[in-house]
C-alpha atoms as a printed R data frame, in Angstrom:
   type eleno elety resid chain resno       x       y       z
1  ATOM     1    CA   MET     A     1  -0.067 -12.639 -15.777
2  ATOM     2    CA   THR     A     2   0.222  -9.032 -14.602
3  ATOM     3    CA   LYS     A     3   0.944  -8.368 -10.953
4  ATOM     4    CA   PRO     A     4  -1.874  -6.529  -9.088
5  ATOM     5    CA   CYS     A     5   0.117  -3.379  -8.265
6  ATOM     6    CA   GLU     A     6   1.214  -2.976 -11.885
7  ATOM     7    CA   THR     A     7  -2.377  -2.519 -13.052
8  ATOM     8    CA   ILE     A     8  -3.653  -0.455 -10.117
9  ATOM     9    CA   THR     A     9  -2.542   3.151  -9.843
10 ATOM    10    CA   ASP     A    10  -3.232   3.468  -6.098
11 ATOM    11    CA   ARG     A    11  -0.304   3.741  -3.736
12 ATOM    12    CA   ALA     A    12  -1.538   0.755  -1.724
13 ATOM    13    CA   PHE     A    13  -4.540  -1.510  -1.310
14 ATOM    14    CA   THR     A    14  -5.724  -4.355   0.887
15 ATOM    15    CA   VAL     A    15  -7.164  -7.747   0.025
16 ATOM    16    CA   GLY     A    16  -8.455  -9.520   3.107
17 ATOM    17    CA   ASN     A    17  -5.592  -9.500   5.620
18 ATOM    18    CA   HIS     A    18  -2.968  -8.633   3.006
19 ATOM    19    CA   VAL     A    19  -1.587  -5.191   2.206
20 ATOM    20    CA   ALA     A    20  -0.092  -4.541  -1.235
21 ATOM    21    CA   LEU     A    21   2.081  -1.481  -1.746
22 ATOM    22    CA   ASN     A    22   3.013  -0.075  -5.114
23 ATOM    23    CA   HIS     A    23   6.688   0.102  -6.088
24 ATOM    24    CA   GLY     A    24   8.620   2.499  -3.842
25 ATOM    25    CA   GLU     A    25   5.747   3.108  -1.410
26 ATOM    26    CA   TYR     A    26   7.071   1.049   1.506
27 ATOM    27    CA   ASP     A    27   9.120   3.462   3.596
28 ATOM    28    CA   PRO     A    28   8.043   3.137   7.236
29 ATOM    29    CA   SER     A    29  10.821   5.475   8.357
30 ATOM    30    CA   SER     A    30   9.370   8.495   6.525
31 ATOM    31    CA   PRO     A    31   6.219  10.421   7.499
32 ATOM    32    CA   ASP     A    32   4.753   9.853   4.032
33 ATOM    33    CA   GLY     A    33   5.431   6.116   4.201
34 ATOM    34    CA   GLN     A    34   3.865   5.952   7.665
35 ATOM    35    CA   HIS     A    35   0.793   7.744   6.312
36 ATOM    36    CA   VAL     A    36   0.399   5.176   3.516
37 ATOM    37    CA   LEU     A    37   0.652   2.297   6.009
38 ATOM    38    CA   ALA     A    38  -1.729   3.944   8.493
39 ATOM    39    CA   ARG     A    39  -4.359   4.425   5.798
40 ATOM    40    CA   GLU     A    40  -4.223   0.749   4.851
41 ATOM    41    CA   LEU     A    41  -4.002  -0.651   8.392
42 ATOM    42    CA   GLY     A    42  -6.566   1.668   9.970
43 ATOM    43    CA   PRO     A    43 -10.321   1.166  10.177
44 ATOM    44    CA   PRO     A    44 -12.274   1.148   6.898
């Protein structure tokens, strides 16, 4: 079975209360990484 992030080209996505980040996207110490997290954790 293929993992979800391997078939989706987005940087990140949410499923219910779960956030999935594509390979190399989790970097909360960088402005770009914070932007990715904020987009997924913010309001829809």
